N, C-alpha and C positions, 0 to 999 in steps of 0.2 A: 592432397593425397591421391586420387585416381591413376595420376601418372606414374608414378613409381611401379604400383600392380601392373599397368600395363605394360612398362619396359620391362617388369620381372617376367612378364607371363611371354613378350617376348624372345626373351634371352631364352629362357627354358624351350620354346619352341625353334629357336634357332640350333640349340644345340643339342636337340631330340633329332632333328633334321640331318644334322651333320653326325653324329650316330650313326643313324641308319643308314646313310651311303658307305659310311669308312665299314659298318659291318656287312654290309654288302660286297666293298670291294676286297675286302679279306678273304670274306668266304668264297670268294670265286679265284683267289690266291692260292687259298688252300686247296680247290679242287685241280687248278693248273700245275701246282707244284706234285700232289699227289700221281698224277699224270705223267710227271718226270721223273718219278722214284725217288723224290727226295723226302717226303716226308711220310712215310708208309706206316703202316697202324695207327697208333696213335701218337707217333714221335712229330718232332717240330712244334711251333708255336710262333703266333703272329700276333700283333697290337699295333697300334695308332693312336695317336693322340686327338682326343676329342676338342681338349682344349689345355694352355698351357699355365694359365693363371686361372683359376687353380689346376693343378694338374689332373686330368684325365683321362683314362684310357680307354678303348673297346678291345677285349681280348676274348678268348673262347673260354668254356669252360675247361676244366681237366677232364682228361679222357678221350676228347673228341677225337672222333674220326676225321683225320682233315679234307680227306676225299670226298666227303658228305657233309660237309657244313653248310649249314644255311644261316642267313643274317641275323633269325631271330635267336638264335643260338648264343648270340655274344651275349657278353657282360659289359657295363662300364664301372670300374673301379677308379678309385680314388688314390691320392700319392702314398698311403699307405697300404693300399692293396683291398681296401674294404670295398667289398660289392655295392654298387648305389643303384643299377639297374639291372635287370634278369634274373633268372634262376641256375643255383650252382653256385660253385667256388672256382677261381681260377686256380690254375696250378701253381706250385709253388716259384716256378720260373718267373712267375710275372715281377717278383722282386728285382731280377735282371732287366728285364724290360723297362721298369720304373727307374732303373739307375740310368741305364742307355739314356732314356729319355732327357734325364736331369743332367748329365754328363755330356754327352753327345749333341744334345738338344733336338734330338731324332724327333721326326713325326711319325715315323712307323719305324718298328722293330721287327725282323724276319730271323727265324731259327729255324734251318734246316737238318737234315737226319741222312744224307746221302750216304752211300757206301764210300766215296773217293774223299770225304771230308773227315769220315771216320777213320778209315785206314790210314790217312796221313798226319791225323792228329796222334795217332798213335807210334806211326814211323819216325816223327820227327819232334816229339814229346822230349827227349832228350836235349834236344837244342834249342828249346823254348819258343821254335816259332820255325816257320818257312818263310825265305824269300824268294818271290816271283818276279821274274824281269824279261825284258826283249819281247814280248807278245804285244800284236796288234790291239788286241781285245781289252788291254789295261787302259785304254784311252775311253773305255764305257765307264769306269769309274770317276764318279764327282772330280774337278779339279785337275784330273790328269789329262797333260794333252801329248804324251809321246810314249812310244812303247819301249821306252829307254828307263821308263820308270820301274823302281823297285818297290814292287810291294811285299809289306812286311806282315805277316799273321800271327801276332802271339798264339803261343800253345798254352792254356792253361788246365793246372790237374782240376777234373770232376770233383764235385760233393754232393751229397743228397742235402746239405745244410744251404740253403739259396742267401740266408742270412749273412753265412760265413764266407761265401763265394763273392758277393758284391762288392768286398774290400780289395780281394786281387784284380777283378776285372777293373775296378774304378783306378787301381793304380797303374796295370798293364795300358788302359787307355791313355792315363798322364803321361807315361813312359814314352809311348808310340802315339803322338796326338793329329799324326797324318793314315793310321791304320786305318781302312775302311771297314776291318771284321776281325775276329776272332774264331778259335778255334778250342772247345772245350773237349779235353781227352777223351776219346771214346764215344763222343757225345754228339759232335756235329760242329755247324758253322753258325754264327752269329753276326748278322750284320743289319744296317739301317740306312735311312735315307731322310732328306728333308720331309718328304711327303710317301705315299706309298709307291707312286710310279717309279721314283726313284731306288728305291727300296727292294722293290723288286728286279730292277735292272741290274744293282749291285748283286743279288742273288744270281741271277743268270750269269752274270761275268764272273762271278767268284767260282761257281759252282764248274763252269766251261775251264778257267785255268785250273784248279785243283784235278780235276780230270785229266786235262792234259799234263801238267806235272806230273801225277803220279802214274799214266802210264809211260813217259819218260823214264822216271825213275825206276820202275817196274824191268822197263828193256833193259836199261844200263845194267841193274843187278842179274839179269838174264844171259847178258854179253860176258859179264865178270866172271859168272859161274861156268860158260860154256867154252871159252879163250885160254888156250892152255896157258900156265905161267912162262913157260920157255918156247919159242917159236923157233925151228929151224932154218 
């Protein structure tokens, strides 16, 4: 009988250690992304899987300033979003993080709220997404080996009801199984990775590509406005 108790204590200790490391990594991610202007104010959200079976996530409490996050602020939630560790409540967006952890098998999910992701999610909402191709930086995405790859980022209508939104998110991911992220209209970028390091890389790659795409799109519109319709 004593052996199972020892095993249980060992498992709890291991999970606690894993949670603390992930919380520290997520807190540092928040400070870094704040410095890049990707999660100003209380925008954005980050999570990482503490365990898969059962599913447990480390995630910050609702309303946290991502530029001032500390590891002790993080919560541990179960597959239903119930808080198992920490003080406070997760934001409603935790349901999307849980959806991505289940549907994509994500080890970490990162949500940014940059200027470019917000602008482009509005500009291309009618098209249902935007495609980016021809850039060397695409090779920073998992499984991509050529700049000729075309990355399609679905754009979904935002909603304050995260349970309602989880369905369209899951459907979009099923329709675009190779997508590395998606945009919520007027809200920002969601991406993920097998672990926190990969998810961070995906944010850096996609935010770079969105800014390049946005600047070129804006420049093209400016040229169209200033070029005469008929040249002599």
